[in-house]
N, C-alpha and C positions, 0 to 999 in steps of 0.2 A: 176482338174489338179493341181498338187501341184509343187512348185518351191523349188529345193534343192540348198543349198548354202554351200561353204566350210566354216568349222568351224572356220579357223584362220583369213581368210580376208572377209568373207562375200560375195564373188563374187558367181554369179550363175554358177551352174554346168550345162553345155548345155546337152541337151537331145540328143540321137542318135536315129535312125529310121531304120526298117528293110528295106531291098530292096523292098519288096513287098508293103510296106507303101509309099516308094518313087514312085514307078511305078504307085500306085492308085492315089497319088497326081498329078503326071504328066499327067495322063489320063484325070483327072477331073479339070485341071487348078487350083490346090489348092496348099497349102503350109502348113508348120508346124511351131509352135513356139517352138524355141529351149530352151525357158525358162520354160514353163509349159508343152509342149507337144501337145497343143491344135491343131486341125485341122482349117485352115482357107480357105474358098472359095475365089474365084477371085483373084488368085494370078499368075502372070506370071511366067514361069519356072526359070527366072533370078531374081525374086523379092528379095529385101533386106530390112531388117528393117521396114517391115510393122507392123502397131500396131496390137497387139493380142487382139481379141474381148474377150477373156476370163480373162486375167491377166493385160491388158492394157499396157504391155511393147512393146517396138518397136524390137521385136525378132522374126518376122515371116519372114521365107525365102521360096522361091519357090523350087520345087523338084530338079531341075538341080543344083541350087546354094547350096542346102544341100549336093549333092554329090561331088561337087568341094570343099567344105568345109570340107569334111571327116566325115560327120555326119551319115554315114551309118554303121550299126553294123551287124556282122554275126549272123545268128539264131542258131548256133550250141548249 
């Protein structure tokens, strides 16, 4: 998984996820890293800033938290 950054300021561009991905994560008590997009098991729905096993950054959020944060994208 790759981490995208803004050219001007170097900040991470947060990933977005489909509603299907969010529902699957919610069903399996998992979450996603908004930095690299990696899946992480054992996340409460309201998890915030868990450490990502892939990129090592504290950017893993639970499924319900991702919805609250607006990290859901339409699949159109």
